[in-house]
DSSP file (Angstrom, degrees, kcal/mol; ACC not computed):
  #  RESIDUE AA STRUCTURE BP1 BP2  ACC     N-H-->O    O-->H-N    N-H-->O    O-->H-N    TCO  KAPPA ALPHA  PHI   PSI    X-CA   Y-CA   Z-CA
    1    1 A X              0   0    0      0, 0.0     2,-0.0     0, 0.0     0, 0.0   0.000 360.0 360.0 360.0 141.9  -28.9  -18.5   22.0
    2    2 A X        -     0   0    0      1,-0.1     2,-1.0     2,-0.0     0, 0.0  -0.230 360.0-109.9 -69.3 153.8  -29.4  -15.6   19.7
    3    3 A X        -     0   0    0      2,-0.0     2,-0.6     1,-0.0    -1,-0.1  -0.786  44.7-179.2 -88.4 107.0  -30.4  -16.0   16.0
    4    4 A X        +     0   0    0     -2,-1.0     2,-0.5     2,-0.0    -2,-0.0  -0.907  11.1 166.5-113.3 108.1  -27.2  -15.0   14.2
    5    5 A X        +     0   0    0     -2,-0.6     2,-0.4     2,-0.0    -2,-0.0  -0.980   6.4 163.2-122.5 123.1  -27.2  -15.0   10.4
    6    6 A X        +     0   0    0     -2,-0.5     2,-0.4     2,-0.0    -2,-0.0  -0.959  10.9 172.3-145.2 123.5  -24.3  -13.2    8.7
    7    7 A X        +     0   0    0     -2,-0.4     2,-0.3     2,-0.0    -2,-0.0  -0.897  21.1 144.7-132.9 101.7  -23.2  -13.6    4.9
    8    8 A X        -     0   0    0     -2,-0.4     2,-0.4    73,-0.1    73,-0.2  -0.980  22.6-171.3-143.7 129.3  -20.5  -11.1    3.9
    9    9 A X  E     -A   80   0A   0     71,-2.6    71,-2.2    -2,-0.3     2,-0.4  -0.962   6.9-173.7-122.1 133.3  -17.7  -12.0    1.3
   10   10 A X  E     +A   79   0A   0     -2,-0.4     2,-0.4    69,-0.2    69,-0.2  -0.966  16.2 169.8-125.5 118.5  -14.7   -9.8    0.5
   11   11 A X  E     -A   78   0A   0     67,-2.2    67,-2.9    -2,-0.4     2,-0.4  -0.964  14.2-169.3-129.0 149.6  -12.4  -11.1   -2.3
   12   12 A X  E     +A   77   0A   0     -2,-0.4     2,-0.3    65,-0.3    65,-0.2  -0.999  33.0  96.6-132.0 131.3   -9.6   -9.6   -4.3
   13   13 A X  E     -A   76   0A   0     63,-2.0    63,-2.8    -2,-0.4     2,-0.3  -0.954  64.9 -52.8-179.2-162.1   -7.9  -10.9   -7.4
   14   14 A X  E     -AB  75  36A   0     22,-2.0    22,-2.7    -2,-0.3     2,-0.2  -0.756  44.9-115.9-103.0 143.1   -7.8  -10.5  -11.2
   15   15 A X  E     - B   0  35A   0     59,-2.3    58,-2.8    56,-0.3    20,-0.2  -0.547  18.0-153.5 -72.1 139.9  -10.5  -10.8  -13.6
   16   16 A X  S    S+     0   0    0     18,-2.4     2,-0.3    -2,-0.2    -1,-0.1   0.741  72.6   8.3 -90.1 -19.3  -10.1  -13.7  -16.0
   17   17 A X  S    S-     0   0    0     17,-0.4    17,-0.2    54,-0.1    -1,-0.2  -0.974  93.7 -77.9-153.4 157.0  -12.1  -12.4  -19.0
   18   18 A X        -     0   0    0     -2,-0.3    53,-0.1     1,-0.1     2,-0.1  -0.421  52.5-121.6 -57.4 123.6  -13.7   -9.1  -20.1
   19   19 A X        -     0   0    0     51,-0.3     2,-0.5    47,-0.2    14,-0.1  -0.415  25.6-147.3 -65.9 149.4  -17.0   -8.8  -18.2
   20   20 A X        -     0   0    0     12,-0.4    12,-0.4    -2,-0.1     2,-0.4  -0.963   6.5-132.6-117.9 126.1  -19.9   -8.5  -20.6
   21   21 A X        +     0   0    0     -2,-0.5     2,-0.3    10,-0.1    10,-0.2  -0.657  30.8 172.8 -79.7 131.5  -23.1   -6.5  -19.8
   22   22 A X  E     -C   30   0A   0      8,-3.1     8,-2.6    -2,-0.4     2,-0.4  -0.815  22.1-135.9-125.7 166.6  -26.3   -8.3  -20.4
   23   23 A X  E     -C   29   0A   0     -2,-0.3     6,-0.2     6,-0.2     2,-0.0  -0.981  16.0-128.4-128.7 137.0  -30.0   -7.4  -19.7
   24   24 A X    >   -     0   0    0      4,-2.9     3,-2.3    -2,-0.4     6,-0.0  -0.279  43.4 -94.2 -69.8 168.1  -32.7   -9.6  -18.3
   25   25 A X  T 3  S+     0   0    0      1,-0.3    -1,-0.1     2,-0.1    -2,-0.0   0.736 129.6  54.2 -58.9 -23.1  -36.0   -9.7  -20.3
   26   26 A X  T 3  S-     0   0    0      2,-0.1    -1,-0.3     0, 0.0    -2,-0.0   0.229 124.6-103.9-100.3  15.3  -37.3   -7.0  -17.9
   27   27 A X    <   +     0   0    0     -3,-2.3     2,-0.4     1,-0.3    -2,-0.1   0.645  69.2 146.9  83.5  19.2  -34.4   -4.8  -18.6
   28   28 A X        -     0   0    0      1,-0.0    -4,-2.9    31,-0.0    -1,-0.3  -0.777  48.0-121.8 -92.5 136.8  -32.2   -5.2  -15.4
   29   29 A X  E     +C   23   0A   0     -2,-0.4    31,-2.4    -6,-0.2     2,-0.3  -0.519  38.5 169.1 -73.7 136.6  -28.4   -5.1  -16.1
   30   30 A X  E     -CD  22  59A   0     -8,-2.6    -8,-3.1    29,-0.2     2,-0.3  -0.982  14.7-177.6-147.0 156.4  -26.3   -8.1  -15.1
   31   31 A X  E     - D   0  58A   0     27,-1.7    27,-2.8    -2,-0.3     2,-0.4  -0.983   7.1-162.3-147.1 144.2  -22.8   -9.3  -15.6
   32   32 A X  E     + D   0  57A   0    -12,-0.4   -12,-0.4    -2,-0.3     2,-0.2  -1.000  21.5 151.8-132.6 139.8  -21.1  -12.5  -14.5
   33   33 A X  E     - D   0  56A   0     23,-2.3    23,-3.2    -2,-0.4     2,-0.5  -0.869  35.4-114.6-147.5 176.2  -17.3  -13.1  -14.4
   34   34 A X  E     - D   0  55A   0     -2,-0.2   -18,-2.4    21,-0.2     2,-0.5  -0.956  16.8-154.3-124.6 145.7  -14.7  -15.0  -12.7
   35   35 A X  E     -BD  15  54A   0     19,-2.9    19,-2.7    -2,-0.5     2,-0.5  -0.959  11.3-143.2-106.5 130.2  -11.8  -13.8  -10.4
   36   36 A X  E     -BD  14  53A   0    -22,-2.7   -22,-2.0    -2,-0.5     2,-0.5  -0.874  17.4-166.9 -88.6 125.5   -8.6  -15.7  -10.0
   37   37 A X  E     - D   0  52A   0     15,-2.6    15,-3.0    -2,-0.5     2,-0.1  -0.981  13.0-139.6-120.6 116.3   -7.4  -15.5   -6.4
   38   38 A X        -     0   0    0     -2,-0.5     2,-0.3    13,-0.2    13,-0.1  -0.449  20.9-123.9 -75.0 140.4   -3.8  -16.6   -5.7
   39   39 A X        -     0   0    0     10,-0.3     2,-0.3    11,-0.2    10,-0.3  -0.698  16.9-126.9 -89.3 146.3   -3.3  -18.5   -2.5
   40   40 A X  S    S+     0   0    0     -2,-0.3     2,-0.3     8,-0.1    -1,-0.1  -0.018  76.7  60.8 -88.2  32.5   -0.9  -17.2   -0.1
   41   41 A X        -     0   0    0     -2,-0.3     8,-0.9     8,-0.0     2,-0.3  -0.958  69.3-123.7-151.7 161.1    1.3  -20.0    0.6
   42   42 A X  B     -G   48   0B   0     -2,-0.3     6,-0.2     6,-0.2    -2,-0.0  -0.722  31.8-105.3-107.8 159.3    3.7  -22.4   -1.2
   43   43 A X    >   -     0   0    0      4,-3.1     3,-2.0    -2,-0.3    -1,-0.1  -0.264  45.4 -93.5 -75.9 174.6    3.7  -26.2   -1.3
   44   44 A X  T 3  S+     0   0    0      1,-0.3    -1,-0.1     2,-0.1    -2,-0.0   0.719 127.8  55.3 -64.7 -17.7    6.2  -28.2    0.8
   45   45 A X  T 3  S-     0   0    0      2,-0.1    -1,-0.3     0, 0.0    -2,-0.0   0.301 123.1-104.6 -97.3   9.9    8.6  -28.3   -2.3
   46   46 A X  S <  S+     0   0    0     -3,-2.0     2,-0.3     1,-0.3    -2,-0.1   0.651  75.6 138.1  88.8  16.8    8.5  -24.4   -2.6
   47   47 A X        -     0   0    0      1,-0.1    -4,-3.1     0, 0.0    -1,-0.3  -0.668  60.9-102.9 -90.5 156.8    6.1  -24.3   -5.7
   48   48 A X  B     -G   42   0B   0     -2,-0.3    -6,-0.2    -6,-0.2     2,-0.2  -0.486  35.6-126.7 -66.5 143.3    3.4  -21.9   -6.0
   49   49 A X        -     0   0    0     -8,-0.9   -10,-0.3   -10,-0.3    -1,-0.1  -0.521  35.8 -88.6 -86.3 158.0   -0.1  -23.4   -5.2
   50   50 A X        -     0   0    0     -2,-0.2   -11,-0.2     1,-0.1    -1,-0.1  -0.289  40.4-110.9 -66.8 151.6   -2.9  -22.9   -7.8
   51   51 A X        -     0   0    0    -13,-0.1     2,-0.4    -3,-0.1   -13,-0.2  -0.429  24.6-121.9 -74.6 152.2   -5.2  -20.1   -7.8
   52   52 A X  E     -D   37   0A   0    -15,-3.0   -15,-2.6    -2,-0.1     2,-0.6  -0.817  16.9-146.9 -89.7 144.2   -8.9  -20.3   -6.9
   53   53 A X  E     -D   36   0A   0     -2,-0.4     2,-0.5   -17,-0.2   -17,-0.2  -0.933  17.3-169.1-115.3 114.4  -11.3  -19.2   -9.5
   54   54 A X  E     -D   35   0A   0    -19,-2.7   -19,-2.9    -2,-0.6     2,-0.3  -0.899  16.6-131.7-115.8 127.4  -14.4  -17.7   -7.9
   55   55 A X  E     -D   34   0A   0     -2,-0.5    45,-2.6    43,-0.4     2,-0.4  -0.550  24.4-172.2 -71.4 132.4  -17.6  -16.9   -9.8
   56   56 A X  E     -De  33 100A   0    -23,-3.2   -23,-2.3    -2,-0.3     2,-0.4  -0.979  10.7-170.9-131.6 141.2  -19.1  -13.5   -9.4
   57   57 A X  E     -De  32 101A   0     43,-2.5    45,-3.1    -2,-0.4     2,-0.4  -0.987  10.1-170.4-130.3 140.8  -22.5  -12.0  -10.6
   58   58 A X  E     -De  31 102A   0    -27,-2.8   -27,-1.7    -2,-0.4     2,-0.3  -0.944   5.1-153.6-130.0 154.8  -23.2   -8.3  -10.3
   59   59 A X  E >>  -D   30   0A   0     43,-0.6     4,-1.6    -2,-0.4     3,-1.1  -0.817  45.9 -19.9-118.7 159.2  -26.6   -6.4  -10.9
   60   60 A X  H 3> S-     0   0    0    -31,-2.4     4,-1.9    -2,-0.3     3,-0.3  -0.060 125.8  -1.6  50.8-131.7  -27.9   -3.1  -11.8
   61   61 A X  H 3> S+     0   0    0      1,-0.2     4,-2.2     2,-0.2    -1,-0.2   0.790 133.0  57.6 -70.1 -27.8  -25.5   -0.1  -11.4
   62   62 A X  H <> S+     0   0    0     -3,-1.1     4,-2.4     2,-0.2    -1,-0.2   0.867 108.6  47.5 -67.9 -37.6  -22.7   -2.4   -9.9
   63   63 A X  H  X S+     0   0    0     -4,-1.6     4,-2.3    -3,-0.3     5,-0.2   0.949 112.7  48.5 -70.1 -44.8  -22.8   -4.5  -13.2
   64   64 A X  H  X S+     0   0    0     -4,-1.9     4,-1.3     2,-0.2    -2,-0.2   0.860 112.0  49.9 -63.5 -38.4  -22.7   -1.4  -15.3
   65   65 A X  H >X S+     0   0    0     -4,-2.2     4,-2.2     2,-0.2     3,-0.5   0.979 111.1  47.8 -48.5 -67.3  -19.8   -0.1  -13.2
   66   66 A X  H 3X S+     0   0    0     -4,-2.4     4,-2.3     1,-0.3     3,-0.3   0.924 112.6  47.0 -51.7 -54.9  -17.8   -3.2  -13.5
   67   67 A X  H 3< S+     0   0    0     -4,-2.3    -1,-0.3     1,-0.2    -2,-0.2   0.794 113.8  49.9 -64.7 -25.6  -18.2   -3.6  -17.3
   68   68 A X  H << S+     0   0    0     -4,-1.3    -1,-0.2    -3,-0.5    -2,-0.2   0.843 124.5  23.1 -77.0 -33.7  -17.4    0.0  -17.9
   69   69 A X  H  < S+     0   0    0     -4,-2.2     2,-0.4    -3,-0.3    47,-0.2   0.429 110.4  69.5-117.0  -0.9  -14.2    0.2  -15.9
   70   70 A X     <  +     0   0    0     -4,-2.3   -51,-0.3    -5,-0.3     2,-0.2  -0.934  48.7 170.0-122.4 145.7  -12.8   -3.4  -15.7
   71   71 A X    >   -     0   0    0     -2,-0.4     3,-2.1   -53,-0.1   -56,-0.3  -0.807  50.0 -51.7-138.0-176.0  -11.3   -5.7  -18.2
   72   72 A X  T 3  S+     0   0    0      1,-0.3   -56,-0.2    -2,-0.2     3,-0.1  -0.288 126.3  17.9 -55.9 140.1   -9.4   -9.1  -18.3
   73   73 A X  T 3  S+     0   0    0    -58,-2.8    -1,-0.3     1,-0.3   -57,-0.1   0.272  90.6 138.3  76.6  -7.6   -6.4   -9.0  -15.9
   74   74 A X    <   -     0   0    0     -3,-2.1   -59,-2.3   -60,-0.1     2,-0.4  -0.442  56.4-123.1 -62.0 141.9   -7.7   -6.0  -13.9
   75   75 A X  E     +A   14   0A   0    -61,-0.2    33,-0.9    -3,-0.1    34,-0.6  -0.724  39.0 179.6 -82.3 139.6   -7.3   -6.3  -10.3
   76   76 A X  E     -AF  13 107A   0    -63,-2.8   -63,-2.0    -2,-0.4     2,-0.5  -0.976  27.3-150.6-143.8 147.1  -10.7   -6.0   -8.4
   77   77 A X  E     -AF  12 106A   0     29,-1.7    29,-2.6    -2,-0.3     2,-0.4  -0.986  20.4-168.6-118.0 120.8  -12.0   -6.1   -4.9
   78   78 A X  E     -AF  11 105A   0    -67,-2.9   -67,-2.2    -2,-0.5     2,-0.5  -0.870   9.3-167.4-112.2 136.9  -15.5   -7.3   -4.6
   79   79 A X  E     +AF  10 104A   0     25,-2.6    25,-2.6    -2,-0.4    24,-2.5  -0.991  41.0 103.4-117.6 129.0  -17.8   -7.1   -1.5
   80   80 A X  E     -AF   9 102A   0    -71,-2.2   -71,-2.6    -2,-0.5     2,-0.4  -0.871  62.6 -67.5-169.8-155.1  -21.0   -9.2   -1.6
   81   81 A X  E     - F   0 101A   0     20,-2.3    20,-3.1    -2,-0.3     2,-0.4  -0.909  35.3-117.8-123.3 152.7  -22.7  -12.4   -0.4
   82   82 A X  E     - F   0 100A   0     -2,-0.4     2,-0.4    18,-0.2    18,-0.2  -0.770  37.8-179.9 -85.8 127.8  -22.1  -16.1   -1.0
   83   83 A X  E     - F   0  99A   0     16,-2.8    16,-2.4    -2,-0.4     2,-0.4  -0.992  16.6-158.7-128.9 145.7  -25.2  -17.7   -2.7
   84   84 A X  E     - F   0  98A   0     -2,-0.4     2,-0.3    14,-0.2    14,-0.2  -0.961   9.7-168.4-118.3 135.4  -25.7  -21.2   -3.8
   85   85 A X  E     - F   0  97A   0     12,-2.9    12,-2.1    -2,-0.4     2,-0.3  -0.776   4.4-164.5-112.3 162.7  -28.4  -22.1   -6.6
   86   86 A X  E     + F   0  96A   0     -2,-0.3     2,-0.3    10,-0.2    10,-0.2  -0.990  14.2 156.4-143.6 148.4  -29.6  -25.5   -7.4
   87   87 A X  E     - F   0  95A   0      8,-1.4     8,-3.9    -2,-0.3     2,-0.6  -0.981  40.8-100.0-160.6 176.3  -31.5  -27.0  -10.2
   88   88 A X  E     - F   0  94A   0     -2,-0.3     6,-0.2     6,-0.2     5,-0.0  -0.869  34.9-142.1-104.7 132.2  -32.2  -30.3  -12.0
   89   89 A X    >   -     0   0    0      4,-2.5     3,-1.6    -2,-0.6    -1,-0.0  -0.189  35.8 -90.9 -85.1 175.7  -30.2  -30.9  -15.3
   90   90 A X  T 3  S+     0   0    0      1,-0.3    -1,-0.1     2,-0.1    -2,-0.0   0.715 126.1  57.8 -67.7 -17.7  -31.8  -32.6  -18.4
   91   91 A X  T 3  S-     0   0    0      2,-0.1    -1,-0.3     0, 0.0     3,-0.1   0.426 120.2-107.4 -88.1  -1.5  -30.6  -36.0  -17.2
   92   92 A X  S <  S+     0   0    0     -3,-1.6     2,-0.3     1,-0.3    -2,-0.1   0.495  75.5 136.3  94.3   6.6  -32.5  -35.6  -13.9
   93   93 A X        -     0   0    0      1,-0.1    -4,-2.5    -5,-0.0     2,-0.5  -0.624  59.1-115.1 -92.3 146.1  -29.4  -35.1  -11.8
   94   94 A X  E     - F   0  88A   0     -2,-0.3     2,-0.3    -6,-0.2    -6,-0.2  -0.639  34.9-166.1 -82.5 125.9  -29.3  -32.3   -9.2
   95   95 A X  E     - F   0  87A   0     -8,-3.9    -8,-1.4    -2,-0.5     2,-0.4  -0.810   4.3-162.2-111.6 150.8  -26.7  -29.5  -10.0
   96   96 A X  E     - F   0  86A   0     -2,-0.3     2,-0.4   -10,-0.2   -10,-0.2  -0.968   6.8-172.7-132.0 147.3  -25.4  -26.8   -7.8
   97   97 A X  E     - F   0  85A   0    -12,-2.1   -12,-2.9    -2,-0.4     2,-0.4  -0.992   5.6-164.5-135.1 136.0  -23.6  -23.4   -8.4
   98   98 A X  E     + F   0  84A   0     -2,-0.4   -43,-0.4   -14,-0.2     2,-0.3  -0.984  21.5 157.6-122.2 130.6  -22.0  -21.2   -5.7
   99   99 A X  E     - F   0  83A   0    -16,-2.4   -16,-2.8    -2,-0.4     2,-0.4  -0.954  42.2-107.2-148.9 160.8  -21.1  -17.6   -6.5
  100  100 A X  E     -eF  56  82A   0    -45,-2.6   -43,-2.5    -2,-0.3     2,-0.7  -0.802  24.9-150.7 -81.9 123.1  -20.5  -14.3   -5.1
  101  101 A X  E     -eF  57  81A   0    -20,-3.1   -20,-2.3    -2,-0.4     2,-0.3  -0.900  24.0-133.1 -99.8 112.9  -23.2  -11.7   -5.7
  102  102 A X  E     +eF  58  80A   0    -45,-3.1   -43,-0.6    -2,-0.7   -22,-0.3  -0.473  34.7 170.0 -77.6 125.2  -21.4   -8.4   -5.7
  103  103 A X  E    S+     0   0A   0    -24,-2.5     2,-0.3     1,-0.3   -23,-0.2   0.700  75.9  15.8 -98.8 -32.2  -22.9   -5.5   -3.7
  104  104 A X  E     - F   0  79A   0    -25,-2.6   -25,-2.6   -42,-0.0     2,-0.4  -0.999  61.9-160.2-145.3 146.4  -19.8   -3.3   -4.2
  105  105 A X  E     - F   0  78A   0     -2,-0.3     2,-0.3   -27,-0.2   -27,-0.2  -0.987  11.3-168.1-134.6 134.3  -16.8   -3.2   -6.5
  106  106 A X  E     - F   0  77A   0    -29,-2.6   -29,-1.7    -2,-0.4     2,-0.3  -0.795  23.9-116.2-117.3 153.1  -13.4   -1.3   -5.9
  107  107 A X  E     + F   0  76A   0     -2,-0.3   -31,-0.2   -31,-0.2     4,-0.0  -0.642  29.3 171.1 -70.6 142.0  -10.4   -0.4   -7.9
  108  108 A X        +     0   0    0    -33,-0.9   -32,-0.1    -2,-0.3    -1,-0.1   0.606  55.4  76.9-115.1 -32.4   -7.1   -2.0   -6.7
  109  109 A X  S    S-     0   0    0    -34,-0.6     2,-0.3     1,-0.1   -35,-0.0  -0.354  88.2-109.6 -72.3 159.0   -4.7   -1.1   -9.6
  110  110 A X    >>  -     0   0    0      1,-0.1     3,-2.1    -2,-0.1     4,-1.1  -0.664  41.3-105.3 -75.0 146.4   -3.2    2.4   -9.9
  111  111 A X  G >4 S+     0   0    0      1,-0.3     3,-0.9    -2,-0.3     6,-0.3   0.864 121.3  53.2 -45.9 -45.5   -4.9    4.0  -13.0
  112  112 A X  G 34 S+     0   0    0      1,-0.2    -1,-0.3     5,-0.1     6,-0.1   0.665 107.0  51.0 -72.0 -12.5   -1.8    3.6  -15.0
  113  113 A X  G <4 S+     0   0    0     -3,-2.1    -1,-0.2     4,-0.1    -2,-0.2   0.643  83.7 110.6 -85.4 -19.9   -1.5   -0.1  -14.3
  114  114 A X    XX  -     0   0    0     -4,-1.1     3,-0.9    -3,-0.9     4,-0.8  -0.277  68.9-140.5 -64.9 133.8   -4.9   -0.8  -15.3
  115  115 A X  H 3> S+     0   0    0      1,-0.2     4,-0.5     2,-0.2     3,-0.4   0.878 105.0  56.6 -61.2 -24.8   -5.3   -2.8  -18.6
  116  116 A X  H >> S+     0   0    0      1,-0.2     4,-2.2   -47,-0.2     3,-0.7   0.764  89.1  73.8 -76.6 -22.9   -8.1   -0.6  -19.5
  117  117 A X  H <4 S+     0   0    0     -3,-0.9    -1,-0.2    -6,-0.3    -2,-0.2   0.892  97.7  46.0 -46.1 -52.0   -6.1    2.6  -19.1
  118  118 A X  H 3< S+     0   0    0     -4,-0.8     3,-0.3    -3,-0.4    -1,-0.2   0.698 111.5  53.1 -76.7 -16.8   -4.2    2.0  -22.4
  119  119 A X  H << S+     0   0    0     -3,-0.7     2,-0.6    -4,-0.5    -2,-0.2   0.935 119.4  26.3 -83.1 -45.9   -7.5    1.1  -24.4
  120  120 A X     <  +     0   0    0     -4,-2.2    -1,-0.3     1,-0.2     3,-0.1  -0.834  63.6 149.5-119.1  92.0   -9.7    4.2  -23.5
  121  121 A X  S    S+     0   0    0     -2,-0.6    -1,-0.2    -3,-0.3    -3,-0.1   0.699  76.7  42.8 -95.8 -18.3   -7.6    7.2  -22.7
  122  122 A X  S    S+     0   0    0      2,-0.1    -1,-0.1     0, 0.0     2,-0.1   0.222  83.3 120.0-108.2  15.0  -10.1    9.8  -24.0
  123  123 A X        -     0   0    0     -3,-0.1     2,-0.3     1,-0.1     3,-0.1  -0.419  63.9-116.2 -83.6 157.4  -13.4    8.5  -22.7
  124  124 A X        -     0   0    0      1,-0.1    -1,-0.1    -2,-0.1    -2,-0.1  -0.666  41.3 -93.8 -88.3 148.1  -15.6   10.4  -20.4
  125  125 A X        -     0   0    0     -2,-0.3     2,-0.5     1,-0.1    -1,-0.1  -0.272  40.0-119.5 -67.1 146.2  -16.2    8.9  -16.9
  126  126 A X        +     0   0    0    -61,-0.1     2,-0.4    -3,-0.1    -1,-0.1  -0.763  35.2 175.5 -93.5 126.2  -19.4    6.7  -16.6
  127  127 A X        -     0   0    0     -2,-0.5     5,-0.0     3,-0.0    -2,-0.0  -0.894  26.7-131.5-133.1 104.0  -22.0    8.1  -14.0
  128  128 A X    >   -     0   0    0     -2,-0.4     3,-1.1     1,-0.1   -67,-0.0  -0.067  23.7-113.6 -46.6 158.6  -25.3    6.3  -13.8
  129  129 A X  G >  S+     0   0    0      1,-0.3     3,-2.1     2,-0.2    -1,-0.1   0.922 117.0  58.0 -59.8 -45.2  -28.4    8.5  -13.9
  130  130 A X  G 3  S+     0   0    0      1,-0.3    -1,-0.3     0, 0.0    -2,-0.1   0.702 100.0  56.4 -65.8 -11.4  -29.1    7.4  -10.4
  131  131 A X  G <  S+     0   0    0     -3,-1.1    -1,-0.3     2,-0.0    -2,-0.2   0.054  76.4 137.1-104.8  24.6  -25.9    8.7   -9.2
  132  132 A X    <   -     0   0    0     -3,-2.1    -3,-0.1     1,-0.1    -4,-0.0  -0.356  66.5 -91.4 -63.1 145.4  -26.4   12.3  -10.5
  133  133 A X        -     0   0    0      1,-0.1    -1,-0.1    -2,-0.1     5,-0.1  -0.379  44.4-109.8 -67.9 141.9  -25.4   15.0   -8.0
  134  134 A X    >>  -     0   0    0      1,-0.1     3,-1.0    -3,-0.1     4,-0.7  -0.092  28.7-107.7 -61.3 165.4  -28.1   16.2   -5.7
  135  135 A X  G >4 S+     0   0    0      1,-0.2     3,-0.9     2,-0.2    -1,-0.1   0.869 117.6  58.5 -64.7 -38.4  -29.4   19.6   -6.1
  136  136 A X  G 34 S+     0   0    0      1,-0.2    -1,-0.2     3,-0.0     4,-0.1   0.623  95.6  66.0 -68.2  -9.4  -27.6   21.0   -3.0
  137  137 A X  G <4 S+     0   0    0     -3,-1.0    -1,-0.2     2,-0.1    -2,-0.2   0.795  79.9  96.6 -79.0 -28.9  -24.2   20.0   -4.5
  138  138 A X  S << S-     0   0    0     -3,-0.9     2,-0.3    -4,-0.7    -3,-0.0  -0.418  81.8-122.1 -61.5 126.7  -24.6   22.5   -7.3
  139  139 A X        -     0   0    0     -2,-0.1     2,-0.1     1,-0.0    -1,-0.1  -0.573  23.6-132.4 -68.5 134.3  -22.8   25.8   -6.5
  140  140 A X        -     0   0    0     -2,-0.3     2,-0.1     1,-0.1     5,-0.1  -0.420  31.6 -95.3 -71.7 154.2  -25.1   28.7   -6.6
  141  141 A X    >>  -     0   0    0      1,-0.1     3,-1.4    -2,-0.1     4,-0.5  -0.483  36.8-112.9 -66.6 153.2  -24.0   31.9   -8.6
  142  142 A X  G >4 S+     0   0    0      1,-0.3     3,-0.6     2,-0.2    -1,-0.1   0.749 116.4  58.0 -61.1 -28.3  -22.2   34.5   -6.3
  143  143 A X  G 34 S+     0   0    0      1,-0.2    -1,-0.3     0, 0.0    -2,-0.0   0.693 100.7  56.0 -83.2 -13.2  -25.2   36.9   -6.8
  144  144 A X  G <4 S+     0   0    0     -3,-1.4    -1,-0.2     2,-0.0    -2,-0.2   0.618  82.5 112.4 -88.6 -11.4  -27.7   34.4   -5.5
  145  145 A X  S << S-     0   0    0     -3,-0.6    -3,-0.0    -4,-0.5    -4,-0.0  -0.375  78.2-106.3 -59.0 134.3  -25.8   34.1   -2.1
  146  146 A X        -     0   0    0      1,-0.1     2,-0.6    -2,-0.1    -1,-0.1  -0.165  33.3-120.3 -51.8 152.7  -27.6   35.4    1.0
  147  147 A X        -     0   0    0      2,-0.0     2,-0.4     0, 0.0    -1,-0.1  -0.903  28.1-149.1-103.8 126.3  -26.1   38.8    2.3
  148  148 A X        -     0   0    0     -2,-0.6     2,-0.5     1,-0.0     0, 0.0  -0.757  11.2-122.6-100.0 146.4  -24.9   38.5    5.8
  149  149 A X        -     0   0    0     -2,-0.4     2,-0.3     1,-0.0    -1,-0.0  -0.704  22.8-126.1 -87.9 125.4  -24.9   41.2    8.3
  150  150 A X        -     0   0    0     -2,-0.5     2,-0.6     1,-0.0    -1,-0.0  -0.522  18.4-151.5 -72.0 125.8  -21.5   42.2    9.9
  151  151 A X        -     0   0    0     -2,-0.3     6,-0.0     1,-0.2     3,-0.0  -0.910   2.4-156.9-105.3 125.1  -21.6   42.3   13.7
  152  152 A X        -     0   0    0     -2,-0.6     2,-0.2     1,-0.1    -1,-0.2   0.960  61.8 -13.4 -60.1 -62.1  -19.1   44.7   15.3
  153  153 A X  S >  S-     0   0    0      1,-0.0     3,-0.9     0, 0.0     4,-0.2  -0.734  73.8 -89.6-134.5-175.2  -18.5   43.5   18.8
  154  154 A X  G >  S+     0   0    0      1,-0.2     3,-1.2    -2,-0.2    -2,-0.0   0.731 110.9  70.8 -70.9 -17.6  -19.9   41.0   21.3
  155  155 A X  G 3  S+     0   0    0      1,-0.3    -1,-0.2     3,-0.1    -3,-0.0   0.692  91.8  57.7 -64.7 -23.3  -22.3   43.4   22.9
  156  156 A X  G <  S+     0   0    0     -3,-0.9    -1,-0.3     2,-0.0     2,-0.2   0.464  80.9 110.1 -90.0  -0.4  -24.6   43.4   19.9
  157  157 A X    <   -     0   0    0     -3,-1.2    -3,-0.0    -4,-0.2    -6,-0.0  -0.544  69.2-135.2 -75.3 142.7  -25.1   39.6   20.1
  158  158 A X              0   0    0      1,-0.2    -1,-0.1    -2,-0.2    -3,-0.1   0.379 360.0 360.0 -80.1   2.4  -28.6   38.5   21.2
  159  159 A X              0   0    0      0, 0.0    -1,-0.2     0, 0.0    -3,-0.0   0.438 360.0 360.0-128.6 360.0  -27.5   35.9   23.5
């Protein structure tokens, strides 16, 4: 039997509180927040079932992106991995926490539907330094473009 290990999570829901950007002592950006995910069925008597509340942690540029563009009640789609941590509490008991560690975050709401859209209408888009456009993406001035030679007919082609 092949060694098969796969851990990929995709969740979509609404953020329950404004994400807050923090930094570790070594300066790495991190944010933790909770996403409410509605269940897609109704109980036997027709009532809505409760939502699931899923803890999410994002690091580095993903954390900066989320705290910049998402607020409480924003719809969000997260792609990441499921991780479980364990520790011993002050009373000697074993404690566990399971969370999604976000690798990617996506907008779900239309820009006009986002709770953030009404708060910051004149802000500049956030682009981390590591996402700066590469040198080849910058258009050169038209005077710097190479001159191409016009070929009249097919007989002049070298092949």
